[in-house]
N, CA, C and O atoms as a Maestro MAE file, in Angstrom:
{
 s_m_m2io_version
 :::
 2.0.0
}

f_m_ct {
 s_m_title
 :::
 protein
 m_atom[316] {
  # First column is atom index #
  i_m_mmod_type
  r_m_x_coord
  r_m_y_coord
  r_m_z_coord
  i_m_residue_number
  s_m_chain_name
  s_m_pdb_residue_name
  s_m_pdb_atom_name
  i_m_atomic_number
  :::
  1 25 51.618 109.698 52.329 1 A "MET " " N  " 7
  2 3 51.724 110.424 51.081 1 A "MET " " CA " 6
  3 2 51.365 109.482 49.931 1 A "MET " " C  " 6
  4 15 51.853 108.354 49.855 1 A "MET " " O  " 8
  5 25 50.518 109.963 49.058 2 A "LEU " " N  " 7
  6 3 50.161 109.164 47.882 2 A "LEU " " CA " 6
  7 2 51.230 109.324 46.814 2 A "LEU " " C  " 6
  8 15 51.599 110.443 46.456 2 A "LEU " " O  " 8
  9 25 51.721 108.211 46.312 3 A "ARG " " N  " 7
  10 3 52.732 108.232 45.262 3 A "ARG " " CA " 6
  11 2 52.244 107.421 44.076 3 A "ARG " " C  " 6
  12 15 51.664 106.347 44.234 3 A "ARG " " O  " 8
  13 25 52.488 107.950 42.889 4 A "VAL " " N  " 7
  14 3 52.057 107.280 41.670 4 A "VAL " " CA " 6
  15 2 52.605 105.855 41.587 4 A "VAL " " C  " 6
  16 15 51.828 104.940 41.313 4 A "VAL " " O  " 8
  17 25 53.911 105.614 41.810 5 A "PRO " " N  " 7
  18 3 54.407 104.233 41.701 5 A "PRO " " CA " 6
  19 2 53.717 103.272 42.671 5 A "PRO " " C  " 6
  20 15 53.450 102.119 42.333 5 A "PRO " " O  " 8
  21 25 53.430 103.767 43.891 6 A "ASP " " N  " 7
  22 3 52.752 102.905 44.868 6 A "ASP " " CA " 6
  23 2 51.356 102.540 44.385 6 A "ASP " " C  " 6
  24 15 50.942 101.385 44.483 6 A "ASP " " O  " 8
  25 25 50.630 103.528 43.863 7 A "ARG " " N  " 7
  26 3 49.274 103.264 43.387 7 A "ARG " " CA " 6
  27 2 49.294 102.317 42.197 7 A "ARG " " C  " 6
  28 15 48.443 101.435 42.091 7 A "ARG " " O  " 8
  29 25 50.256 102.491 41.303 8 A "LEU " " N  " 7
  30 3 50.355 101.601 40.140 8 A "LEU " " CA " 6
  31 2 50.710 100.185 40.572 8 A "LEU " " C  " 6
  32 15 50.165 99.217 40.041 8 A "LEU " " O  " 8
  33 25 51.619 100.060 41.530 9 A "ALA " " N  " 7
  34 3 52.008 98.736 42.013 9 A "ALA " " CA " 6
  35 2 50.822 98.003 42.627 9 A "ALA " " C  " 6
  36 15 50.741 96.775 42.578 9 A "ALA " " O  " 8
  37 25 49.902 98.773 43.207 10 A "GLU " " N  " 7
  38 3 48.708 98.175 43.806 10 A "GLU " " CA " 6
  39 2 47.579 98.007 42.787 10 A "GLU " " C  " 6
  40 15 46.504 97.508 43.120 10 A "GLU " " O  " 8
  41 25 47.831 98.427 41.543 11 A "GLY " " N  " 7
  42 3 46.821 98.292 40.506 11 A "GLY " " CA " 6
  43 2 45.770 99.385 40.513 11 A "GLY " " C  " 6
  44 15 44.753 99.269 39.829 11 A "GLY " " O  " 8
  45 25 46.000 100.452 41.282 12 A "ASP " " N  " 7
  46 3 45.048 101.562 41.386 12 A "ASP " " CA " 6
  47 2 45.391 102.631 40.352 12 A "ASP " " C  " 6
  48 15 45.886 103.706 40.691 12 A "ASP " " O  " 8
  49 25 45.122 102.323 39.107 13 A "VAL " " N  " 7
  50 3 45.472 103.215 38.001 13 A "VAL " " CA " 6
  51 2 44.701 104.529 38.086 13 A "VAL " " C  " 6
  52 15 45.262 105.582 37.784 13 A "VAL " " O  " 8
  53 25 43.461 104.497 38.478 14 A "ALA " " N  " 7
  54 3 42.641 105.712 38.549 14 A "ALA " " CA " 6
  55 2 43.249 106.732 39.512 14 A "ALA " " C  " 6
  56 15 43.335 107.916 39.189 14 A "ALA " " O  " 8
  57 25 43.665 106.278 40.683 15 A "THR " " N  " 7
  58 3 44.283 107.194 41.650 15 A "THR " " CA " 6
  59 2 45.631 107.682 41.147 15 A "THR " " C  " 6
  60 15 45.967 108.854 41.318 15 A "THR " " O  " 8
  61 25 46.404 106.804 40.530 16 A "ALA " " N  " 7
  62 3 47.700 107.194 39.973 16 A "ALA " " CA " 6
  63 2 47.520 108.294 38.936 16 A "ALA " " C  " 6
  64 15 48.294 109.250 38.910 16 A "ALA " " O  " 8
  65 25 46.510 108.172 38.083 17 A "LEU " " N  " 7
  66 3 46.255 109.202 37.070 17 A "LEU " " CA " 6
  67 2 45.803 110.512 37.704 17 A "LEU " " C  " 6
  68 15 46.162 111.584 37.216 17 A "LEU " " O  " 8
  69 25 45.026 110.449 38.774 18 A "LYS " " N  " 7
  70 3 44.599 111.674 39.461 18 A "LYS " " CA " 6
  71 2 45.801 112.404 40.049 18 A "LYS " " C  " 6
  72 15 45.905 113.626 39.940 18 A "LYS " " O  " 8
  73 25 46.712 111.651 40.676 19 A "ILE " " N  " 7
  74 3 47.918 112.252 41.243 19 A "ILE " " CA " 6
  75 2 48.759 112.864 40.126 19 A "ILE " " C  " 6
  76 15 49.233 113.994 40.244 19 A "ILE " " O  " 8
  77 25 48.938 112.123 39.058 20 A "HIS " " N  " 7
  78 3 49.727 112.598 37.922 20 A "HIS " " CA " 6
  79 2 49.130 113.890 37.356 20 A "HIS " " C  " 6
  80 15 49.857 114.853 37.114 20 A "HIS " " O  " 8
  81 25 47.830 113.915 37.147 21 A "ASP " " N  " 7
  82 3 47.168 115.096 36.594 21 A "ASP " " CA " 6
  83 2 47.281 116.301 37.534 21 A "ASP " " C  " 6
  84 15 47.349 117.444 37.082 21 A "ASP " " O  " 8
  85 25 47.298 116.040 38.820 22 A "LYS " " N  " 7
  86 3 47.416 117.108 39.799 22 A "LYS " " CA " 6
  87 2 48.817 117.715 39.792 22 A "LYS " " C  " 6
  88 15 48.969 118.920 39.994 22 A "LYS " " O  " 8
  89 25 49.841 116.890 39.561 23 A "LEU " " N  " 7
  90 3 51.231 117.345 39.637 23 A "LEU " " CA " 6
  91 2 51.838 117.775 38.300 23 A "LEU " " C  " 6
  92 15 52.829 118.504 38.288 23 A "LEU " " O  " 8
  93 25 51.272 117.346 37.187 24 A "MET " " N  " 7
  94 3 51.887 117.619 35.885 24 A "MET " " CA " 6
  95 2 52.084 119.108 35.601 24 A "MET " " C  " 6
  96 15 53.150 119.476 35.107 24 A "MET " " O  " 8
  97 25 51.115 119.986 35.885 25 A "PRO " " N  " 7
  98 3 51.377 121.413 35.649 25 A "PRO " " CA " 6
  99 2 52.578 121.929 36.451 25 A "PRO " " C  " 6
  100 15 53.336 122.765 35.960 25 A "PRO " " O  " 8
  101 25 52.749 121.442 37.663 26 A "LEU " " N  " 7
  102 3 53.893 121.865 38.462 26 A "LEU " " CA " 6
  103 2 55.192 121.362 37.844 26 A "LEU " " C  " 6
  104 15 56.161 122.114 37.738 26 A "LEU " " O  " 8
  105 25 55.217 120.101 37.439 27 A "HIS " " N  " 7
  106 3 56.419 119.553 36.799 27 A "HIS " " CA " 6
  107 2 56.790 120.383 35.568 27 A "HIS " " C  " 6
  108 15 57.965 120.681 35.351 27 A "HIS " " O  " 8
  109 25 55.812 120.747 34.781 28 A "THR " " N  " 7
  110 3 56.056 121.542 33.572 28 A "THR " " CA " 6
  111 2 56.547 122.941 33.912 28 A "THR " " C  " 6
  112 15 57.532 123.411 33.341 28 A "THR " " O  " 8
  113 25 55.868 123.609 34.837 29 A "ASN " " N  " 7
  114 3 56.176 125.010 35.122 29 A "ASN " " CA " 6
  115 2 57.458 125.220 35.907 29 A "ASN " " C  " 6
  116 15 58.002 126.324 35.904 29 A "ASN " " O  " 8
  117 25 57.948 124.204 36.572 30 A "LEU " " N  " 7
  118 3 59.223 124.349 37.278 30 A "LEU " " CA " 6
  119 2 60.407 124.412 36.313 30 A "LEU " " C  " 6
  120 15 61.526 124.715 36.727 30 A "LEU " " O  " 8
  121 25 60.170 124.129 35.043 31 A "PHE " " N  " 7
  122 3 61.261 124.125 34.071 31 A "PHE " " CA " 6
  123 2 61.032 125.074 32.900 31 A "PHE " " C  " 6
  124 15 61.661 124.915 31.854 31 A "PHE " " O  " 8
  125 25 60.135 126.069 33.054 32 A "ILE " " N  " 7
  126 3 59.906 126.997 31.946 32 A "ILE " " CA " 6
  127 2 60.985 128.065 31.855 32 A "ILE " " C  " 6
  128 15 61.079 128.768 30.849 32 A "ILE " " O  " 8
  129 25 61.798 128.193 32.893 33 A "GLU " " N  " 7
  130 3 62.989 129.041 32.862 33 A "GLU " " CA " 6
  131 2 64.155 128.188 33.353 33 A "GLU " " C  " 6
  132 15 63.971 127.061 33.815 33 A "GLU " " O  " 8
  133 25 65.343 128.744 33.244 34 A "SER " " N  " 7
  134 3 66.525 127.991 33.663 34 A "SER " " CA " 6
  135 2 66.388 127.520 35.101 34 A "SER " " C  " 6
  136 15 66.063 128.292 36.004 34 A "SER " " O  " 8
  137 25 66.642 126.244 35.285 35 A "ASN " " N  " 7
  138 3 66.598 125.650 36.604 35 A "ASN " " CA " 6
  139 2 67.854 126.083 37.356 35 A "ASN " " C  " 6
  140 15 68.890 126.194 36.700 35 A "ASN " " O  " 8
  141 25 67.866 126.332 38.622 36 A "PRO " " N  " 7
  142 3 66.849 126.067 39.621 36 A "PRO " " CA " 6
  143 2 66.035 127.290 40.036 36 A "PRO " " C  " 6
  144 15 65.369 127.248 41.071 36 A "PRO " " O  " 8
  145 25 66.064 128.372 39.270 37 A "ALA " " N  " 7
  146 3 65.358 129.586 39.691 37 A "ALA " " CA " 6
  147 2 63.872 129.351 39.965 37 A "ALA " " C  " 6
  148 15 63.395 129.787 41.013 37 A "ALA " " O  " 8
  149 25 63.104 128.681 39.082 38 A "PRO " " N  " 7
  150 3 61.697 128.441 39.404 38 A "PRO " " CA " 6
  151 2 61.512 127.519 40.617 38 A "PRO " " C  " 6
  152 15 60.558 127.675 41.379 38 A "PRO " " O  " 8
  153 25 62.419 126.567 40.790 39 A "VAL " " N  " 7
  154 3 62.337 125.664 41.937 39 A "VAL " " CA " 6
  155 2 62.595 126.449 43.220 39 A "VAL " " C  " 6
  156 15 61.909 126.250 44.222 39 A "VAL " " O  " 8
  157 25 63.582 127.338 43.189 40 A "LYS " " N  " 7
  158 3 63.857 128.163 44.365 40 A "LYS " " CA " 6
  159 2 62.657 129.052 44.685 40 A "LYS " " C  " 6
  160 15 62.326 129.244 45.855 40 A "LYS " " O  " 8
  161 25 62.007 129.593 43.666 41 A "TYR " " N  " 7
  162 3 60.818 130.402 43.906 41 A "TYR " " CA " 6
  163 2 59.729 129.552 44.557 41 A "TYR " " C  " 6
  164 15 59.097 129.987 45.521 41 A "TYR " " O  " 8
  165 25 59.508 128.356 44.044 42 A "ALA " " N  " 7
  166 3 58.496 127.466 44.608 42 A "ALA " " CA " 6
  167 2 58.822 127.136 46.064 42 A "ALA " " C  " 6
  168 15 57.935 127.155 46.917 42 A "ALA " " O  " 8
  169 25 60.063 126.839 46.344 43 A "MET " " N  " 7
  170 3 60.457 126.530 47.720 43 A "MET " " CA " 6
  171 2 60.271 127.733 48.635 43 A "MET " " C  " 6
  172 15 59.942 127.577 49.811 43 A "MET " " O  " 8
  173 25 60.483 128.942 48.092 44 A "SER " " N  " 7
  174 3 60.267 130.138 48.915 44 A "SER " " CA " 6
  175 2 58.784 130.303 49.243 44 A "SER " " C  " 6
  176 15 58.439 130.775 50.327 44 A "SER " " O  " 8
  177 25 57.901 129.916 48.311 45 A "LEU " " N  " 7
  178 3 56.468 129.977 48.585 45 A "LEU " " CA " 6
  179 2 56.071 129.014 49.703 45 A "LEU " " C  " 6
  180 15 55.120 129.267 50.443 45 A "LEU " " O  " 8
  181 25 56.801 127.920 49.817 46 A "LEU " " N  " 7
  182 3 56.541 126.939 50.876 46 A "LEU " " CA " 6
  183 2 57.224 127.317 52.194 46 A "LEU " " C  " 6
  184 15 57.036 126.649 53.211 46 A "LEU " " O  " 8
  185 25 58.017 128.390 52.168 47 A "GLY " " N  " 7
  186 3 58.725 128.814 53.369 47 A "GLY " " CA " 6
  187 2 59.942 127.977 53.685 47 A "GLY " " C  " 6
  188 15 60.431 127.991 54.814 47 A "GLY " " O  " 8
  189 25 60.436 127.248 52.704 48 A "LYS " " N  " 7
  190 3 61.568 126.344 52.918 48 A "LYS " " CA " 6
  191 2 62.918 127.033 52.758 48 A "LYS " " C  " 6
  192 15 63.911 126.589 53.333 48 A "LYS " " O  " 8
  193 25 62.964 128.119 51.978 49 A "LEU " " N  " 7
  194 3 64.202 128.866 51.789 49 A "LEU " " CA " 6
  195 2 63.883 130.244 51.259 49 A "LEU " " C  " 6
  196 15 62.764 130.519 50.824 49 A "LEU " " O  " 8
  197 25 64.897 131.117 51.301 50 A "GLU " " N  " 7
  198 3 64.747 132.441 50.723 50 A "GLU " " CA " 6
  199 2 65.080 132.352 49.242 50 A "GLU " " C  " 6
  200 15 65.876 131.516 48.815 50 A "GLU " " O  " 8
  201 25 64.464 133.215 48.483 51 A "GLU " " N  " 7
  202 3 64.706 133.217 47.040 51 A "GLU " " CA " 6
  203 2 65.964 134.037 46.730 51 A "GLU " " C  " 6
  204 15 65.889 135.104 46.121 51 A "GLU " " O  " 8
  205 25 67.112 133.523 47.159 52 A "LYS " " N  " 7
  206 3 68.392 134.181 46.897 52 A "LYS " " CA " 6
  207 2 69.087 133.438 45.768 52 A "LYS " " C  " 6
  208 15 69.172 132.210 45.771 52 A "LYS " " O  " 8
  209 25 69.577 134.195 44.810 53 A "LEU " " N  " 7
  210 3 70.264 133.601 43.665 53 A "LEU " " CA " 6
  211 2 71.628 134.248 43.501 53 A "LEU " " C  " 6
  212 15 71.816 135.424 43.814 53 A "LEU " " O  " 8
  213 25 72.570 133.470 43.009 54 A "ARG " " N  " 7
  214 3 73.894 134.002 42.692 54 A "ARG " " CA " 6
  215 2 74.019 134.074 41.175 54 A "ARG " " C  " 6
  216 15 73.485 133.234 40.451 54 A "ARG " " O  " 8
  217 25 74.733 135.090 40.712 55 A "LEU " " N  " 7
  218 3 74.967 135.207 39.271 55 A "LEU " " CA " 6
  219 2 75.644 133.938 38.768 55 A "LEU " " C  " 6
  220 15 76.476 133.367 39.474 55 A "LEU " " O  " 8
  221 25 75.315 133.500 37.602 56 A "PRO " " N  " 7
  222 3 74.576 134.170 36.543 56 A "PRO " " CA " 6
  223 2 73.059 133.992 36.630 56 A "PRO " " C  " 6
  224 15 72.347 134.421 35.723 56 A "PRO " " O  " 8
  225 25 72.547 133.370 37.695 57 A "MET " " N  " 7
  226 3 71.103 133.177 37.820 57 A "MET " " CA " 6
  227 2 70.443 134.497 38.192 57 A "MET " " C  " 6
  228 15 71.009 135.317 38.914 57 A "MET " " O  " 8
  229 25 69.250 134.675 37.685 58 A "VAL " " N  " 7
  230 3 68.454 135.866 37.988 58 A "VAL " " CA " 6
  231 2 67.069 135.413 38.440 58 A "VAL " " C  " 6
  232 15 66.667 134.286 38.153 58 A "VAL " " O  " 8
  233 25 66.333 136.277 39.146 59 A "PRO " " N  " 7
  234 3 64.979 135.902 39.562 59 A "PRO " " CA " 6
  235 2 64.093 135.586 38.359 59 A "PRO " " C  " 6
  236 15 64.309 136.101 37.262 59 A "PRO " " O  " 8
  237 25 63.111 134.745 38.577 60 A "VAL " " N  " 7
  238 3 62.193 134.379 37.498 60 A "VAL " " CA " 6
  239 2 61.301 135.568 37.136 60 A "VAL " " C  " 6
  240 15 61.104 136.483 37.936 60 A "VAL " " O  " 8
  241 25 60.779 135.534 35.937 61 A "THR " " N  " 7
  242 3 59.894 136.606 35.476 61 A "THR " " CA " 6
  243 2 58.545 136.526 36.191 61 A "THR " " C  " 6
  244 15 58.213 135.515 36.809 61 A "THR " " O  " 8
  245 25 57.787 137.595 36.094 62 A "GLU " " N  " 7
  246 3 56.469 137.625 36.735 62 A "GLU " " CA " 6
  247 2 55.548 136.560 36.144 62 A "GLU " " C  " 6
  248 15 54.762 135.954 36.872 62 A "GLU " " O  " 8
  249 25 55.633 136.327 34.843 63 A "SER " " N  " 7
  250 3 54.772 135.304 34.240 63 A "SER " " CA " 6
  251 2 55.121 133.910 34.761 63 A "SER " " C  " 6
  252 15 54.231 133.079 34.944 63 A "SER " " O  " 8
  253 25 56.397 133.650 35.001 64 A "THR " " N  " 7
  254 3 56.806 132.368 35.582 64 A "THR " " CA " 6
  255 2 56.337 132.260 37.018 64 A "THR " " C  " 6
  256 15 55.889 131.196 37.445 64 A "THR " " O  " 8
  257 25 56.434 133.353 37.772 65 A "ARG " " N  " 7
  258 3 55.931 133.350 39.150 65 A "ARG " " CA " 6
  259 2 54.457 132.970 39.180 65 A "ARG " " C  " 6
  260 15 54.038 132.144 39.990 65 A "ARG " " O  " 8
  261 25 53.679 133.572 38.299 66 A "GLN " " N  " 7
  262 3 52.244 133.284 38.246 66 A "GLN " " CA " 6
  263 2 51.996 131.830 37.864 66 A "GLN " " C  " 6
  264 15 51.131 131.172 38.443 66 A "GLN " " O  " 8
  265 25 52.756 131.325 36.888 67 A "ALA " " N  " 7
  266 3 52.574 129.941 36.428 67 A "ALA " " CA " 6
  267 2 52.928 128.947 37.542 67 A "ALA " " C  " 6
  268 15 52.196 127.983 37.765 67 A "ALA " " O  " 8
  269 25 54.038 129.175 38.235 68 A "VAL " " N  " 7
  270 3 54.466 128.276 39.305 68 A "VAL " " CA " 6
  271 2 53.467 128.332 40.460 68 A "VAL " " C  " 6
  272 15 53.065 127.295 40.988 68 A "VAL " " O  " 8
  273 25 53.067 129.544 40.853 69 A "ARG " " N  " 7
  274 3 52.102 129.693 41.955 69 A "ARG " " CA " 6
  275 2 50.785 128.989 41.605 69 A "ARG " " C  " 6
  276 15 50.223 128.268 42.430 69 A "ARG " " O  " 8
  277 25 50.309 129.198 40.400 70 A "SER " " N  " 7
  278 3 49.058 128.571 39.962 70 A "SER " " CA " 6
  279 2 49.171 127.045 39.988 70 A "SER " " C  " 6
  280 15 48.246 126.359 40.424 70 A "SER " " O  " 8
  281 25 50.290 126.524 39.528 71 A "ALA " " N  " 7
  282 3 50.499 125.074 39.526 71 A "ALA " " CA " 6
  283 2 50.577 124.525 40.949 71 A "ALA " " C  " 6
  284 15 50.111 123.418 41.217 71 A "ALA " " O  " 8
  285 25 51.167 125.299 41.857 72 A "MET " " N  " 7
  286 3 51.248 124.853 43.248 72 A "MET " " CA " 6
  287 2 49.873 124.851 43.910 72 A "MET " " C  " 6
  288 15 49.574 123.982 44.729 72 A "MET " " O  " 8
  289 25 49.044 125.819 43.555 73 A "VAL " " N  " 7
  290 3 47.657 125.833 44.056 73 A "VAL " " CA " 6
  291 2 46.921 124.621 43.499 73 A "VAL " " C  " 6
  292 15 46.220 123.923 44.232 73 A "VAL " " O  " 8
  293 25 47.081 124.374 42.207 74 A "HIS " " N  " 7
  294 3 46.424 123.220 41.553 74 A "HIS " " CA " 6
  295 2 46.833 121.900 42.224 74 A "HIS " " C  " 6
  296 15 46.020 120.989 42.381 74 A "HIS " " O  " 8
  297 25 48.108 121.819 42.615 75 A "ALA " " N  " 7
  298 3 48.623 120.607 43.260 75 A "ALA " " CA " 6
  299 2 48.218 120.506 44.732 75 A "ALA " " C  " 6
  300 15 48.433 119.477 45.373 75 A "ALA " " O  " 8
  301 25 47.632 121.578 45.261 76 A "GLY " " N  " 7
  302 3 47.215 121.563 46.657 76 A "GLY " " CA " 6
  303 2 48.341 121.833 47.641 76 A "GLY " " C  " 6
  304 15 48.221 121.522 48.826 76 A "GLY " " O  " 8
  305 25 49.440 122.415 47.155 77 A "LEU " " N  " 7
  306 3 50.583 122.695 48.019 77 A "LEU " " CA " 6
  307 2 50.457 124.007 48.768 77 A "LEU " " C  " 6
  308 15 50.974 124.148 49.876 77 A "LEU " " O  " 8
  309 25 49.763 124.979 48.159 78 A "ILE " " N  " 7
  310 3 49.520 126.280 48.777 78 A "ILE " " CA " 6
  311 2 48.094 126.708 48.458 78 A "ILE " " C  " 6
  312 15 47.437 126.124 47.596 78 A "ILE " " O  " 8
  313 25 47.623 127.734 49.161 79 A "ASN " " N  " 7
  314 3 46.279 128.275 48.893 79 A "ASN " " CA " 6
  315 2 46.344 129.459 47.962 79 A "ASN " " C  " 6
  316 15 45.311 130.039 47.628 79 A "ASN " " O  " 8
  :::
 }
 m_bond[315] {
  # First column is bond index #
  i_m_from
  i_m_to
  i_m_order
  :::
  1 1 2 1
  2 2 3 1
  3 3 4 2
  4 3 5 1
  5 5 6 1
  6 6 7 1
  7 7 8 2
  8 7 9 1
  9 9 10 1
  10 10 11 1
  11 11 12 2
  12 11 13 1
  13 13 14 1
  14 14 15 1
  15 15 16 2
  16 15 17 1
  17 17 18 1
  18 18 19 1
  19 19 20 2
  20 19 21 1
  21 21 22 1
  22 22 23 1
  23 23 24 2
  24 23 25 1
  25 25 26 1
  26 26 27 1
  27 27 28 2
  28 27 29 1
  29 29 30 1
  30 30 31 1
  31 31 32 2
  32 31 33 1
  33 33 34 1
  34 34 35 1
  35 35 36 2
  36 35 37 1
  37 37 38 1
  38 38 39 1
  39 39 40 2
  40 39 41 1
  41 41 42 1
  42 42 43 1
  43 43 44 2
  44 43 45 1
  45 45 46 1
  46 46 47 1
  47 47 48 2
  48 47 49 1
  49 49 50 1
  50 50 51 1
  51 51 52 2
  52 51 53 1
  53 53 54 1
  54 54 55 1
  55 55 56 2
  56 55 57 1
  57 57 58 1
  58 58 59 1
  59 59 60 2
  60 59 61 1
  61 61 62 1
  62 62 63 1
  63 63 64 2
  64 63 65 1
  65 65 66 1
  66 66 67 1
  67 67 68 2
  68 67 69 1
  69 69 70 1
  70 70 71 1
  71 71 72 2
  72 71 73 1
  73 73 74 1
  74 74 75 1
  75 75 76 2
  76 75 77 1
  77 77 78 1
  78 78 79 1
  79 79 80 2
  80 79 81 1
  81 81 82 1
  82 82 83 1
  83 83 84 2
  84 83 85 1
  85 85 86 1
  86 86 87 1
  87 87 88 2
  88 87 89 1
  89 89 90 1
  90 90 91 1
  91 91 92 2
  92 91 93 1
  93 93 94 1
  94 94 95 1
  95 95 96 2
  96 95 97 1
  97 97 98 1
  98 98 99 1
  99 99 100 2
  100 99 101 1
  101 101 102 1
  102 102 103 1
  103 103 104 2
  104 103 105 1
  105 105 106 1
  106 106 107 1
  107 107 108 2
  108 107 109 1
  109 109 110 1
  110 110 111 1
  111 111 112 2
  112 111 113 1
  113 113 114 1
  114 114 115 1
  115 115 116 2
  116 115 117 1
  117 117 118 1
  118 118 119 1
  119 119 120 2
  120 119 121 1
  121 121 122 1
  122 122 123 1
  123 123 124 2
  124 123 125 1
  125 125 126 1
  126 126 127 1
  127 127 128 2
  128 127 129 1
  129 129 130 1
  130 130 131 1
  131 131 132 2
  132 131 133 1
  133 133 134 1
  134 134 135 1
  135 135 136 2
  136 135 137 1
  137 137 138 1
  138 138 139 1
  139 139 140 2
  140 139 141 1
  141 141 142 1
  142 142 143 1
  143 143 144 2
  144 143 145 1
  145 145 146 1
  146 146 147 1
  147 147 148 2
  148 147 149 1
  149 149 150 1
  150 150 151 1
  151 151 152 2
  152 151 153 1
  153 153 154 1
  154 154 155 1
  155 155 156 2
  156 155 157 1
  157 157 158 1
  158 158 159 1
  159 159 160 2
  160 159 161 1
  161 161 162 1
  162 162 163 1
  163 163 164 2
  164 163 165 1
  165 165 166 1
  166 166 167 1
  167 167 168 2
  168 167 169 1
  169 169 170 1
  170 170 171 1
  171 171 172 2
  172 171 173 1
  173 173 174 1
  174 174 175 1
  175 175 176 2
  176 175 177 1
  177 177 178 1
  178 178 179 1
  179 179 180 2
  180 179 181 1
  181 181 182 1
  182 182 183 1
  183 183 184 2
  184 183 185 1
  185 185 186 1
  186 186 187 1
  187 187 188 2
  188 187 189 1
  189 189 190 1
  190 190 191 1
  191 191 192 2
  192 191 193 1
  193 193 194 1
  194 194 195 1
  195 195 196 2
  196 195 197 1
  197 197 198 1
  198 198 199 1
  199 199 200 2
  200 199 201 1
  201 201 202 1
  202 202 203 1
  203 203 204 2
  204 203 205 1
  205 205 206 1
  206 206 207 1
  207 207 208 2
  208 207 209 1
  209 209 210 1
  210 210 211 1
  211 211 212 2
  212 211 213 1
  213 213 214 1
  214 214 215 1
  215 215 216 2
  216 215 217 1
  217 217 218 1
  218 218 219 1
  219 219 220 2
  220 219 221 1
  221 221 222 1
  222 222 223 1
  223 223 224 2
  224 223 225 1
  225 225 226 1
  226 226 227 1
  227 227 228 2
  228 227 229 1
  229 229 230 1
  230 230 231 1
  231 231 232 2
  232 231 233 1
  233 233 234 1
  234 234 235 1
  235 235 236 2
  236 235 237 1
  237 237 238 1
  238 238 239 1
  239 239 240 2
  240 239 241 1
  241 241 242 1
  242 242 243 1
  243 243 244 2
  244 243 245 1
  245 245 246 1
  246 246 247 1
  247 247 248 2
  248 247 249 1
  249 249 250 1
  250 250 251 1
  251 251 252 2
  252 251 253 1
  253 253 254 1
  254 254 255 1
  255 255 256 2
  256 255 257 1
  257 257 258 1
  258 258 259 1
  259 259 260 2
  260 259 261 1
  261 261 262 1
  262 262 263 1
  263 263 264 2
  264 263 265 1
  265 265 266 1
  266 266 267 1
  267 267 268 2
  268 267 269 1
  269 269 270 1
  270 270 271 1
  271 271 272 2
  272 271 273 1
  273 273 274 1
  274 274 275 1
  275 275 276 2
  276 275 277 1
  277 277 278 1
  278 278 279 1
  279 279 280 2
  280 279 281 1
  281 281 282 1
  282 282 283 1
  283 283 284 2
  284 283 285 1
  285 285 286 1
  286 286 287 1
  287 287 288 2
  288 287 289 1
  289 289 290 1
  290 290 291 1
  291 291 292 2
  292 291 293 1
  293 293 294 1
  294 294 295 1
  295 295 296 2
  296 295 297 1
  297 297 298 1
  298 298 299 1
  299 299 300 2
  300 299 301 1
  301 301 302 1
  302 302 303 1
  303 303 304 2
  304 303 305 1
  305 305 306 1
  306 306 307 1
  307 307 308 2
  308 307 309 1
  309 309 310 1
  310 310 311 1
  311 311 312 2
  312 311 313 1
  313 313 314 1
  314 314 315 1
  315 315 316 2
  :::
 }
}
């Protein structure tokens, strides 16, 4: 797995920036609604858990779903 700190420690700034640019939209979009609802949605897209929430949490909005899904595609996590 490529990690930004590892690439920076090796002096590979170009690769570190590519990784950062690939992940930044996901980092941003996972927090556009109250956490952990967007994170749970993302994990459900990966098949890691069901998108079950307990009150007072509610499912994320459709616009957040689209933003998270798009960011995950950009990051290469899903198709």
